[in-house]
Residue frames relative to the residue before (quaternion, step in Angstrom):
aa qw qx qy qz dx dy dz
X 1.0000 0.0000 0.0000 0.0000 0.00 0.00 0.00
X 0.2245 -0.8011 0.5409 0.1238 3.59 -0.55 1.14
X 0.7210 -0.4708 0.3032 0.4081 3.56 -1.33 0.27
X 0.6435 0.5155 -0.3560 0.4399 3.68 0.82 -0.78
X 0.6742 0.4830 -0.3034 0.4692 3.61 0.93 -0.83
X 0.6137 0.5390 -0.3446 0.4628 3.59 1.10 -0.66
X 0.6364 0.5174 -0.3249 0.4709 3.59 1.04 -0.76
X 0.6393 0.5190 -0.3224 0.4670 3.57 1.02 -0.79
X 0.6546 0.4985 -0.3054 0.4793 3.58 0.97 -0.85
X 0.6158 0.5397 -0.3436 0.4599 3.58 1.08 -0.71
X 0.6304 0.5257 -0.3309 0.4656 3.58 1.05 -0.76
X 0.6360 0.5107 -0.3220 0.4806 3.58 1.02 -0.75
X 0.6662 0.5246 -0.3010 0.4364 3.58 0.99 -0.86
X 0.6350 0.5432 -0.3398 0.4316 3.61 1.12 -0.52
X 0.5027 0.6926 -0.4220 0.2991 3.60 1.17 -0.43
X 0.7096 0.4268 -0.3045 0.4708 3.68 0.67 -0.87
X 0.6254 0.5298 -0.3434 0.4586 3.60 1.05 -0.68
X 0.6531 0.5095 -0.3096 0.4670 3.57 0.97 -0.85
X 0.6484 0.5085 -0.3195 0.4679 3.60 0.95 -0.82
X 0.6444 0.5204 -0.3216 0.4588 3.58 1.01 -0.79
X 0.6459 0.5235 -0.3210 0.4536 3.59 0.95 -0.84
X 0.6689 0.4989 -0.3028 0.4604 3.59 1.05 -0.71
X 0.7410 0.4279 -0.2316 0.4629 3.60 1.02 -0.75
X 0.6454 0.5110 -0.3306 0.4616 3.60 1.10 -0.59
X 0.2873 -0.7546 0.5669 0.1632 3.55 -1.21 0.48
X 0.3445 0.6718 -0.6007 0.2629 3.55 -0.58 1.24
X 0.6985 -0.4886 0.2924 0.4333 3.62 -1.15 0.45
X 0.8677 0.0621 -0.0961 0.4837 3.51 -1.00 1.01
X 0.2856 0.7732 -0.5262 0.2090 3.62 1.07 0.54
X 0.6452 0.5126 -0.3325 0.4587 3.61 1.03 -0.70
X 0.6391 0.5150 -0.3281 0.4676 3.58 0.99 -0.79
X 0.6404 0.5119 -0.3233 0.4726 3.58 1.03 -0.77
X 0.6362 0.5223 -0.3233 0.4669 3.58 1.04 -0.79
X 0.6487 0.5160 -0.3175 0.4605 3.58 0.98 -0.84
X 0.6548 0.5102 -0.3148 0.4602 3.59 0.95 -0.86
X 0.6594 0.4955 -0.3068 0.4749 3.59 0.96 -0.85
X 0.6263 0.5439 -0.3315 0.4494 3.57 1.04 -0.79
X 0.6611 0.4965 -0.3043 0.4731 3.59 0.93 -0.89
X 0.6576 0.5183 -0.3104 0.4500 3.57 0.90 -0.94
X 0.6823 0.4767 -0.2888 0.4731 3.58 0.89 -0.91
X 0.6269 0.5406 -0.3385 0.4474 3.60 1.04 -0.72
X 0.6337 0.5397 -0.3328 0.4432 3.58 1.05 -0.73
X 0.6093 0.5551 -0.3645 0.4333 3.60 1.08 -0.58
X 0.5585 0.6030 -0.3930 0.4123 3.59 1.18 -0.47
X 0.6836 0.4468 -0.2751 0.5074 3.58 1.00 -0.83
X 0.6657 0.5387 -0.3043 0.4172 3.55 0.95 -0.92
X 0.6846 0.4949 -0.3204 0.4287 3.61 0.81 -0.89
X 0.6512 0.5154 -0.3201 0.4559 3.58 1.02 -0.74
X 0.6625 0.5036 -0.3049 0.4632 3.57 0.95 -0.88
X 0.6557 0.5068 -0.3120 0.4646 3.58 0.98 -0.83
X 0.6460 0.5328 -0.3272 0.4380 3.58 0.94 -0.86
X 0.6967 0.4591 -0.2812 0.4739 3.58 0.95 -0.86
X 0.6946 0.4864 -0.2940 0.4411 3.60 0.86 -0.92
X 0.7372 0.3862 -0.2185 0.5095 3.60 1.11 -0.66
X 0.3926 -0.7228 0.4698 0.3205 3.56 1.31 0.01
X 0.4457 0.6904 -0.4410 0.3610 3.56 0.97 0.96
X 0.2800 0.7484 -0.5407 0.2630 3.56 1.09 0.72
X 0.0135 -0.8141 0.5788 -0.0443 3.59 -0.65 1.14
X 0.6376 -0.5120 0.4033 0.4108 3.57 -1.28 0.31
X 0.6175 0.5384 -0.3425 0.4600 3.59 1.06 -0.73
X 0.6638 0.5070 -0.2999 0.4608 3.57 0.95 -0.88
X 0.6351 0.5327 -0.3255 0.4549 3.58 1.01 -0.80
X 0.6792 0.4684 -0.2838 0.4887 3.57 1.14 -0.66
X 0.7190 0.4838 -0.2605 0.4256 3.57 0.83 -1.04
X 0.6541 0.5661 -0.3388 0.3699 3.60 0.84 -0.95
X 0.7158 0.4062 -0.2896 0.4887 3.67 0.68 -0.88
X 0.6018 0.5520 -0.3632 0.4486 3.60 1.11 -0.63
X 0.6598 0.5045 -0.3053 0.4658 3.58 0.92 -0.90
X 0.6278 0.5466 -0.3377 0.4393 3.59 0.96 -0.83
X 0.7044 0.4745 -0.2702 0.4535 3.57 0.82 -1.03
X 0.6769 0.4854 -0.2976 0.4666 3.59 0.88 -0.92
X 0.6269 0.5622 -0.3322 0.4249 3.57 1.01 -0.82
X 0.7074 0.4415 -0.2577 0.4881 3.59 0.85 -0.98
X 0.7044 0.4896 -0.2837 0.4285 3.58 0.76 -1.04
X 0.6311 0.5417 -0.3494 0.4316 3.61 0.98 -0.73
X 0.6586 0.4903 -0.3091 0.4800 3.58 0.99 -0.81
X 0.6458 0.5245 -0.3221 0.4517 3.59 0.96 -0.84
X 0.6371 0.5286 -0.3313 0.4527 3.59 0.99 -0.79
X 0.6416 0.5060 -0.3223 0.4779 3.59 0.99 -0.81
X 0.6645 0.5057 -0.3083 0.4558 3.59 0.94 -0.86
X 0.6043 0.5236 -0.3540 0.4851 3.60 1.12 -0.58
X 0.6592 0.5103 -0.3010 0.4630 3.58 0.92 -0.92
X 0.7002 0.4576 -0.2579 0.4835 3.56 1.08 -0.77
X 0.5240 -0.6711 0.3925 0.3479 3.58 1.27 0.02
X 0.4995 0.6741 -0.4114 0.3561 3.58 1.23 0.33
X 0.7937 0.1976 -0.0653 0.5716 3.59 1.23 -0.34
X 0.4745 -0.6621 0.5029 0.2890 3.57 -1.13 0.72
X 0.5587 -0.6451 0.4102 0.3217 3.55 -0.99 0.83
X 0.5949 0.5919 -0.3788 0.3902 3.63 1.07 -0.61
X 0.5834 0.5733 -0.3780 0.4337 3.61 1.12 -0.58
X 0.6642 0.4907 -0.2972 0.4793 3.57 0.94 -0.91
X 0.6456 0.5283 -0.3263 0.4445 3.59 0.99 -0.80
X 0.6333 0.5221 -0.3342 0.4633 3.60 1.00 -0.77
X 0.6905 0.4751 -0.2837 0.4657 3.58 0.83 -0.99
X 0.6619 0.5060 -0.3101 0.4578 3.59 0.93 -0.90
X 0.6576 0.5164 -0.3157 0.4486 3.60 0.92 -0.88
X 0.6461 0.5174 -0.3217 0.4598 3.55 0.97 -0.83
X 0.6829 0.4897 -0.2948 0.4549 3.58 0.84 -0.97
X 0.6474 0.5160 -0.3204 0.4605 3.59 0.99 -0.81
X 0.6609 0.5162 -0.3073 0.4498 3.57 0.92 -0.93
X 0.6914 0.4718 -0.2879 0.4652 3.58 0.85 -0.95
X 0.6143 0.5404 -0.3531 0.4539 3.61 1.04 -0.68
X 0.6515 0.5040 -0.3106 0.4744 3.59 0.97 -0.85
X 0.6838 0.4845 -0.2909 0.4616 3.58 0.90 -0.91
X 0.6057 0.5400 -0.3557 0.4638 3.59 1.07 -0.66
X 0.6570 0.5033 -0.3110 0.4671 3.57 0.96 -0.86
X 0.6371 0.5214 -0.3202 0.4687 3.57 1.01 -0.82
X 0.6558 0.5132 -0.3031 0.4633 3.55 0.97 -0.89
X 0.6636 0.5091 -0.3070 0.4541 3.58 0.91 -0.93
X 0.6385 0.5371 -0.3304 0.4412 3.59 1.05 -0.73
X 0.7154 0.3976 -0.2416 0.5213 3.58 1.25 -0.44
X 0.6238 -0.6056 0.3194 0.3771 3.54 1.26 0.41
X 0.6012 0.5441 -0.3664 0.4564 3.60 1.21 0.40
X 0.1694 -0.7590 0.6210 0.0983 3.55 -1.11 0.77
X 0.2100 -0.7750 0.5865 0.1061 3.57 -0.71 1.11
X 0.2620 -0.8061 0.5144 0.1301 3.55 -0.35 1.25
X 0.6003 -0.5516 0.4381 0.3789 3.54 -1.29 0.39
X 0.2163 -0.7677 0.5924 0.1137 3.54 -1.16 0.66
X 0.6681 -0.4690 0.3658 0.4470 3.61 -1.22 0.18
X 0.5795 0.5790 -0.3652 0.4422 3.60 1.15 -0.64
X 0.6952 0.4771 -0.2706 0.4645 3.56 0.85 -1.00
X 0.6528 0.5094 -0.3154 0.4635 3.56 1.02 -0.79
X 0.6270 0.5212 -0.3318 0.4745 3.58 1.07 -0.73
X 0.5985 0.5637 -0.3426 0.4546 3.57 1.09 -0.74
X 0.6741 0.4973 -0.2939 0.4603 3.56 0.88 -0.95
X 0.6576 0.5038 -0.3090 0.4672 3.59 0.92 -0.91
X 0.6613 0.5104 -0.3141 0.4512 3.60 0.93 -0.88
X 0.6449 0.5118 -0.3247 0.4654 3.60 1.03 -0.73
X 0.6447 0.5173 -0.3208 0.4623 3.58 0.95 -0.86
X 0.6658 0.4989 -0.3016 0.4656 3.59 0.92 -0.91
X 0.6502 0.5202 -0.3180 0.4535 3.59 0.96 -0.85
X 0.6682 0.4931 -0.3047 0.4664 3.59 0.90 -0.90
X 0.6400 0.5297 -0.3282 0.4496 3.59 0.95 -0.85
X 0.6845 0.4724 -0.2888 0.4743 3.60 0.92 -0.88
X 0.6149 0.5378 -0.3515 0.4573 3.60 1.07 -0.65
X 0.6449 0.4979 -0.3214 0.4827 3.58 1.06 -0.69
X 0.7154 0.4731 -0.2638 0.4413 3.58 0.85 -0.99
X 0.6285 0.5498 -0.3628 0.4135 3.62 1.08 -0.54
X 0.5183 0.6288 -0.4230 0.3962 3.59 1.24 -0.18
X 0.7569 0.3015 -0.2240 0.5349 3.66 0.77 -0.83
X 0.7582 0.2861 -0.1635 0.5627 3.60 1.21 -0.42
X 0.2137 -0.8406 0.4848 0.1131 3.63 0.27 1.27
X 0.5708 0.6095 -0.3873 0.3908 3.60 1.14 -0.48
X 0.6411 0.5208 -0.3191 0.4647 3.59 1.26 -0.31
X 0.3745 0.7761 -0.4571 0.2202 3.60 1.29 -0.08
X 0.7182 0.4447 -0.2707 0.4616 3.60 0.73 -1.01
X 0.6181 0.5277 -0.3450 0.4695 3.57 1.07 -0.65
X 0.6411 0.5236 -0.3176 0.4626 3.57 1.04 -0.80
X 0.6567 0.5063 -0.3134 0.4627 3.59 0.96 -0.84
X 0.6338 0.5179 -0.3284 0.4715 3.58 1.04 -0.76
X 0.6475 0.5150 -0.3164 0.4640 3.58 1.00 -0.81
X 0.6232 0.5289 -0.3358 0.4682 3.59 1.06 -0.73
X 0.6504 0.5111 -0.3174 0.4637 3.58 0.93 -0.89
X 0.6386 0.5254 -0.3104 0.4688 3.56 1.00 -0.89
X 0.6682 0.5059 -0.2994 0.4561 3.58 0.93 -0.90
X 0.6426 0.5190 -0.3272 0.4589 3.60 0.98 -0.81
X 0.6400 0.5259 -0.3267 0.4551 3.58 0.95 -0.86
X 0.7102 0.4445 -0.2690 0.4750 3.58 0.84 -0.93
X 0.5873 0.5589 -0.3729 0.4513 3.59 1.13 -0.53
X 0.6832 0.4643 -0.2793 0.4896 3.58 0.91 -0.93
X 0.6686 0.5128 -0.3080 0.4417 3.59 0.90 -0.93
X 0.6733 0.4778 -0.3091 0.4721 3.59 0.93 -0.84
X 0.6056 0.5451 -0.3507 0.4616 3.57 1.13 -0.60
X 0.6484 0.4984 -0.3108 0.4843 3.59 1.01 -0.79
X 0.6179 0.5425 -0.3390 0.4571 3.57 1.07 -0.73
X 0.6500 0.5005 -0.3112 0.4797 3.58 0.97 -0.84
X 0.6394 0.5266 -0.3301 0.4526 3.59 0.95 -0.85
X 0.6459 0.5205 -0.3200 0.4577 3.57 0.98 -0.83
X 0.7090 0.4453 -0.2664 0.4775 3.57 0.94 -0.85
X 0.6415 0.5045 -0.3203 0.4811 3.57 1.24 -0.34
X 0.4430 0.7379 -0.4493 0.2397 3.60 1.21 -0.30
X 0.6190 0.5464 -0.3534 0.4397 3.60 1.05 -0.71
X 0.6760 0.4934 -0.2943 0.4614 3.58 0.94 -0.89
X 0.7081 0.4725 -0.2631 0.4541 3.57 0.93 -0.94
X 0.7667 0.4055 -0.2064 0.4530 3.57 0.85 -0.98
X 0.6093 0.6237 -0.3669 0.3242 3.57 0.91 -0.87
X 0.7036 0.4706 -0.3217 0.4242 3.65 0.70 -0.89
X 0.7531 0.4217 -0.2141 0.4574 3.59 1.10 -0.64
X 0.8199 0.2717 -0.1079 0.4922 3.57 0.98 -0.77
X 0.7414 0.3877 -0.2229 0.5004 3.59 1.19 -0.30
X 0.2449 -0.7125 0.6349 0.1707 3.48 -0.99 0.85
X 0.1874 -0.8231 0.5305 0.0764 3.54 -0.28 1.26
X 0.4167 -0.7081 0.4986 0.2763 3.61 -0.73 0.95
X 0.5057 -0.6602 0.4731 0.2909 3.53 -1.15 0.66
X 0.4157 -0.7074 0.5102 0.2580 3.57 -0.86 0.94
X 0.0809 -0.7888 0.6085 0.0310 3.56 -1.06 0.76
X 0.6463 -0.5034 0.3801 0.4294 3.61 -1.17 0.38
X 0.7768 0.3376 -0.2532 0.4674 3.52 -1.05 0.80
X 0.4178 -0.7492 0.4415 0.2632 3.57 1.24 -0.17
X 0.4830 0.6837 -0.4368 0.3294 3.59 1.15 0.31
X 0.7436 -0.3567 0.2852 0.4883 3.54 -1.26 -0.33
X 0.4916 -0.6976 0.4392 0.2807 3.59 -0.97 0.82
X 0.4357 0.6619 -0.5104 0.3341 3.57 0.07 1.26
X 0.5961 -0.6000 0.4003 0.3527 3.52 -1.14 0.67
X 0.7409 0.3890 -0.2228 0.5001 3.57 1.06 -0.72
X 0.0862 0.8527 -0.5094 0.0769 3.56 1.03 0.80
X 0.2853 -0.7637 0.5618 0.1405 3.56 -0.93 0.98
X 0.5344 -0.5905 0.4916 0.3521 3.54 -1.21 0.54
X 0.5251 -0.6249 0.4692 0.3370 3.58 -0.95 0.86
X 0.4669 -0.7050 0.4495 0.2879 3.63 -0.68 1.02
X 0.5887 0.5670 -0.3776 0.4353 3.59 1.14 -0.50
X 0.6151 0.5383 -0.3461 0.4606 3.59 1.10 -0.66
X 0.6199 0.5371 -0.3371 0.4621 3.58 1.03 -0.78
X 0.6700 0.4892 -0.2941 0.4745 3.58 0.95 -0.91
X 0.6331 0.5224 -0.3260 0.4690 3.58 0.99 -0.84
X 0.6146 0.5520 -0.3303 0.4565 3.57 1.01 -0.85
X 0.6865 0.4889 -0.2835 0.4575 3.57 0.85 -0.98
X 0.6862 0.4870 -0.2920 0.4546 3.59 0.90 -0.93
X 0.6526 0.4984 -0.3179 0.4740 3.59 0.99 -0.76
X 0.6488 0.5176 -0.3190 0.4575 3.58 0.98 -0.83
X 0.6184 0.5628 -0.3422 0.4286 3.58 1.03 -0.78
X 0.7525 0.3527 -0.1956 0.5207 3.59 1.04 -0.77
X 0.3598 -0.7405 0.4774 0.3070 3.57 1.34 -0.15
X 0.3588 0.7212 -0.4998 0.3183 3.55 0.96 0.97
X 0.2789 -0.7443 0.5863 0.1564 3.53 -1.24 0.59
X 0.2472 -0.7821 0.5653 0.0878 3.55 -1.14 0.78
X 0.0125 -0.7645 0.6444 0.0153 3.57 -1.17 0.73
X 0.1836 -0.7978 0.5676 0.0874 3.59 -1.12 0.63
X 0.1379 -0.7359 0.6552 0.1007 3.54 -1.31 0.55
X 0.0386 -0.8335 0.5500 -0.0363 3.57 -0.65 1.10
X 0.1841 -0.7491 0.6245 0.1225 3.51 -1.19 0.68
X 0.8235 0.2598 -0.1501 0.4815 3.61 0.03 -1.26
X 0.6726 0.5003 -0.3092 0.4491 3.62 1.10 -0.56
X 0.2936 -0.8419 0.4345 0.1278 3.57 1.29 -0.07
X 0.7767 -0.3444 0.1842 0.4942 3.60 1.01 0.74
X 0.4414 0.7142 -0.4509 0.3029 3.60 1.26 -0.04
X 0.6431 0.5191 -0.3334 0.4537 3.59 0.99 -0.78
X 0.6490 0.5053 -0.3181 0.4715 3.58 0.93 -0.86
X 0.6609 0.5058 -0.3089 0.4604 3.59 0.96 -0.85
X 0.6112 0.5514 -0.3513 0.4461 3.59 1.07 -0.67
X 0.6632 0.4825 -0.3059 0.4835 3.59 1.01 -0.77
X 0.7284 0.4440 -0.2601 0.4524 3.59 0.85 -0.91
X 0.4619 0.6361 -0.4618 0.4108 3.60 1.27 0.07
X 0.6493 0.5249 -0.3040 0.4587 3.56 1.20 -0.61
X 0.4500 -0.6809 0.4995 0.2904 3.63 -0.75 0.96
X 0.8062 0.2456 -0.1957 0.5015 3.57 -0.94 0.86
X 0.3298 0.7807 -0.4828 0.2204 3.59 1.23 0.30
X 0.5517 0.6112 -0.4027 0.3998 3.60 1.19 -0.35
X 0.5101 0.6386 -0.4203 0.3941 3.60 1.25 -0.21
X 0.8193 0.1956 -0.0784 0.5333 3.59 1.05 -0.75
X 0.7198 0.4476 -0.2507 0.4677 3.62 1.10 -0.60
X 0.2541 -0.8063 0.5203 0.1210 3.58 -0.52 1.21
X 0.6957 -0.4286 0.2880 0.4993 3.58 1.07 -0.62
X 0.2631 -0.7683 0.5635 0.1512 3.54 -1.31 -0.08
X 0.2628 -0.7239 0.6144 0.1714 3.53 -1.36 0.33
X 0.2003 -0.7552 0.6138 0.1132 3.57 -0.82 1.03
X 0.0253 -0.8118 0.5817 -0.0439 3.57 -0.34 1.27
X 0.0567 -0.8636 0.5009 0.0066 3.55 0.42 1.24
X 0.7607 0.3069 -0.1824 0.5421 3.60 1.10 -0.61
X 0.6402 -0.5242 0.3956 0.3986 3.55 -1.27 0.35
X 0.6067 0.5700 -0.3592 0.4218 3.59 1.06 -0.72
X 0.6730 0.4744 -0.2957 0.4843 3.58 0.96 -0.86
X 0.6168 0.5406 -0.3500 0.4526 3.59 0.99 -0.76
X 0.7186 0.4584 -0.2556 0.4563 3.56 0.89 -0.95
X 0.7840 0.3763 -0.1954 0.4534 3.58 0.77 -0.99
X 0.7418 0.3800 -0.2362 0.4995 3.61 1.01 -0.68
X 0.7612 0.3217 -0.1861 0.5314 3.57 0.97 -0.85
X 0.3630 -0.7717 0.4532 0.2595 3.59 1.32 -0.08
X 0.2348 0.7429 -0.5763 0.2467 3.56 0.98 0.87
X 0.4930 -0.6813 0.4399 0.3149 3.65 -0.69 0.98
X 0.5352 -0.6540 0.4363 0.3091 3.56 -0.93 0.92
X 0.6102 0.5668 -0.3568 0.4232 3.58 1.08 -0.68
X 0.6429 0.5082 -0.3254 0.4717 3.61 1.10 -0.65
X 0.6466 0.5175 -0.3229 0.4582 3.58 1.05 -0.71
X 0.6506 0.4809 -0.3096 0.4996 3.57 1.23 -0.50
X 0.7838 -0.1021 0.1137 0.6019 3.58 0.94 -0.88
X 0.4991 -0.1814 -0.8317 0.1623 1.69 -1.34 2.14
X 0.6611 -0.5223 0.3147 0.4372 3.63 1.20 0.06
X 0.6896 -0.5172 0.3183 0.3944 3.59 -1.25 0.38
X 0.7035 0.3630 -0.2566 0.5545 3.60 1.14 -0.52
X 0.4463 0.6543 -0.4741 0.3845 3.54 0.13 1.35
X 0.6268 -0.5381 0.4071 0.3896 3.55 -1.27 0.41
X 0.6372 0.5534 -0.3330 0.4205 3.57 1.00 -0.82
X 0.6800 0.4698 -0.2900 0.4824 3.58 0.96 -0.85
X 0.6145 0.5374 -0.3495 0.4597 3.60 1.02 -0.74
X 0.6542 0.5064 -0.3110 0.4677 3.58 0.96 -0.85
X 0.6626 0.5057 -0.3091 0.4579 3.58 0.90 -0.91
X 0.6353 0.5286 -0.3239 0.4605 3.59 1.02 -0.77
X 0.6825 0.4953 -0.2904 0.4522 3.58 0.87 -0.99
X 0.6746 0.4905 -0.3008 0.4625 3.58 0.90 -0.90
X 0.6602 0.5187 -0.3131 0.4439 3.59 1.00 -0.80
X 0.6931 0.4632 -0.3010 0.4630 3.60 0.82 -0.91
X 0.6007 0.5444 -0.3577 0.4634 3.59 1.10 -0.62
X 0.6905 0.4795 -0.2734 0.4674 3.56 0.95 -0.93
X 0.7093 0.4854 -0.2759 0.4303 3.58 0.81 -0.99
X 0.7532 0.3557 -0.2044 0.5141 3.59 1.03 -0.74
X 0.4148 -0.7467 0.4423 0.2736 3.57 1.33 0.29
X 0.3484 0.7319 -0.4987 0.3069 3.56 0.87 1.03
X 0.5359 -0.6088 0.4746 0.3419 3.55 -1.28 0.33
X 0.7877 0.1485 -0.0570 0.5951 3.56 1.11 -0.75
X 0.0852 -0.7783 0.6203 0.0468 3.55 -1.09 0.78
X 0.1034 -0.7888 0.6049 0.0345 3.58 -0.88 0.96
X 0.0510 -0.8054 0.5905 -0.0027 3.58 -0.91 0.95
X 0.1073 -0.7670 0.6307 0.0493 3.54 -1.20 0.70
X 0.1214 0.7569 -0.6385 0.0687 3.56 -0.99 0.89
X 0.2297 0.7896 -0.5376 0.1864 3.58 -0.88 0.85
X 0.4739 -0.6174 0.5403 0.3197 3.52 -1.43 -0.12
X 0.2059 -0.8274 0.5125 0.1021 3.57 -0.12 1.27
X 0.4786 -0.6694 0.4429 0.3559 3.60 1.12 -0.59
X 0.5395 0.0270 -0.7829 -0.3087 1.53 -2.46 -0.24
X 0.7113 0.4146 -0.2708 0.4988 3.61 1.18 -0.33
X 0.5194 -0.6106 0.4908 0.3412 3.53 -1.28 0.40
X 0.5511 -0.6310 0.4408 0.3221 3.57 -1.32 -0.01
X 0.6334 -0.5681 0.3302 0.4087 3.57 1.23 0.28
X 0.5989 0.5834 -0.3599 0.4140 3.60 1.25 -0.01
X 0.5562 -0.6018 0.3974 0.4130 3.59 1.25 -0.24
X 0.5246 0.6114 -0.4235 0.4142 3.59 1.25 -0.10
X 0.4856 -0.7116 0.4246 0.2784 3.60 -0.89 0.89
X 0.5655 -0.5615 0.4811 0.3653 3.53 -1.23 0.54
X 0.7357 0.3806 -0.2994 0.4735 3.58 -0.95 0.89
X 0.5218 0.6224 -0.4233 0.4014 3.59 1.25 -0.27
X 0.0571 0.8133 -0.5683 0.1114 3.58 -0.67 1.13
X 0.1385 -0.7718 0.6169 0.0679 3.56 -1.08 0.84
X 0.0753 -0.7776 0.6241 0.0109 3.55 -0.99 0.94
X 0.0370 -0.8027 0.5952 -0.0078 3.58 -0.91 0.92
X 0.1468 -0.7526 0.6369 0.0802 3.54 -1.11 0.83
X 0.1106 -0.8149 0.5687 0.0176 3.57 -0.62 1.16
X 0.0617 0.7622 -0.6441 0.0212 3.54 -1.13 0.75
X 0.7809 -0.3647 0.2178 0.4580 3.57 -1.26 -0.11
X 0.7099 0.4593 -0.2721 0.4593 3.59 1.05 -0.63
X 0.7339 -0.3794 0.2309 0.5139 3.60 1.24 -0.11
X 0.3261 -0.7691 0.4862 0.2563 3.54 0.62 -1.14
X 0.2547 -0.7463 0.5913 0.1689 3.52 -1.35 -0.19
X 0.1927 -0.7983 0.5638 0.0879 3.53 -1.21 0.53
X 0.1944 -0.7474 0.6236 0.1212 3.51 -1.35 0.28
X 0.1790 -0.7497 0.6219 0.1385 3.55 -1.23 0.53
X 0.1010 -0.7985 0.5932 0.0149 3.56 -1.09 0.77
X 0.1762 -0.7352 0.6408 0.1336 3.53 -1.29 0.50
X 0.1193 -0.8207 0.5578 0.0315 3.55 0.00 1.33
X 0.2797 -0.7947 0.5253 0.1196 3.57 -1.09 0.74
X 0.5096 0.6624 -0.4207 0.3529 3.59 1.22 0.24
X 0.6213 -0.4759 0.4144 0.4646 3.53 -1.26 -0.39
X 0.7680 -0.3647 0.2369 0.4703 3.57 -1.29 -0.01
X 0.6448 0.5341 -0.3263 0.4389 3.60 0.87 -0.92
X 0.7243 0.4414 -0.2467 0.4688 3.58 0.82 -1.02
X 0.6302 0.5506 -0.3446 0.4254 3.60 0.95 -0.80
X 0.6630 0.5047 -0.3081 0.4592 3.58 0.94 -0.85
X 0.7036 0.4550 -0.2755 0.4713 3.58 0.92 -0.80
X 0.5882 0.5393 -0.3681 0.4771 3.58 1.17 -0.50
X 0.6243 0.5384 -0.3354 0.4560 3.57 1.04 -0.77
X 0.6437 0.5063 -0.3182 0.4775 3.60 0.96 -0.84
X 0.6554 0.5232 -0.3136 0.4453 3.58 0.93 -0.89
X 0.6813 0.4755 -0.2959 0.4715 3.59 0.92 -0.87
X 0.6054 0.5392 -0.3594 0.4621 3.60 1.10 -0.59
X 0.6304 0.5178 -0.3270 0.4770 3.59 1.03 -0.76
X 0.6512 0.5191 -0.3149 0.4552 3.59 0.96 -0.86
X 0.6546 0.5117 -0.3132 0.4599 3.58 0.94 -0.90
X 0.6722 0.4897 -0.2922 0.4722 3.58 0.91 -0.89
X 0.6570 0.5189 -0.3124 0.4488 3.58 0.94 -0.87
X 0.6521 0.5071 -0.3195 0.4642 3.60 0.94 -0.85
X 0.6515 0.5117 -0.3276 0.4544 3.58 0.95 -0.82
X 0.6789 0.4893 -0.2993 0.4583 3.59 0.89 -0.86
X 0.6635 0.5114 -0.3056 0.4526 3.58 1.07 -0.70
X 0.5181 0.6220 -0.4200 0.4103 3.58 1.27 -0.18
X 0.4883 -0.6791 0.4227 0.3490 3.56 1.15 -0.52
X 0.6886 -0.5283 0.3270 0.3738 3.56 -1.27 0.34
X 0.5617 0.6378 -0.3994 0.3438 3.61 1.12 -0.41
X 0.7774 0.3080 -0.1714 0.5210 3.60 1.14 -0.57
X 0.6257 0.5234 -0.3535 0.4579 3.57 1.21 -0.08
X 0.6534 -0.5154 0.3726 0.4107 3.55 -1.29 0.15
X 0.2156 -0.7616 0.5958 0.1365 3.53 -1.25 0.45
């Protein structure tokens, strides 16, 4: 049992004590309940930070932490309803939202998808904690009554809004099996057919690179090797294609592609700066004339940073510096990844068609 999990269990253990402090009558019992509530709420942030910083994220922790959060808030709200401090419909709204999202998370996990937390969801949690704290404090301090009611209204709005946000991001999981015929993925990212043809743009790129005796290397994140496979679908691709690096995680980007850690923190892995660093690094490491990089959010869920699904950055690096493009694709994961490959081919083809006067030598 590691420290983060112990903190989570401690938060669960405070629930009966907190409920007792709210229901018993002795001097300063409400103030004591408020202090315990704040202390226990802080462990929610602490256990998550410790688990990530110490690399102690466990399956038990993934199960216990959200369970403790929900039980902690709902147990206090139920006592406040019993004490006449809160309307029962508020608890029903919060409980219904949490139950629905828990069911959808389980459904998503069963299909191999993980729906990450978003700023919306985190704001919901903060608003609920603040509302509960003010509801406790307005008992000994009646002047806080209207502020507490406003905080409750704010929390209800964000609870419903964050629930709608989750539903929107779950739409791919819920709708796809029943309403969408999903094409089968094949090597090279082309159309799903046994007689798959080489992309004619790859043939042209092959000819233009061979004419200048240039070599190409690629670095991919969200496309996971699709761009490299598209090039190697072409017979004789070893004449121009040196290889590629699939840097799907930040650790690989930082340690293998030497993308600066500060860029991965801000502006983040899905950014023009990181795409440029990836392209320049793979070009340098594989001793190529041209380096192409792709990084983006293919979907169906976002990464918790607030950046939209479909946001993609492509960079082409050469001796003179290079150029990049950004895109906002609107398809599903399958289509977004293949659109990214297609746009990378277009960017490379346009650069090669400019001629040797502006490209690297």
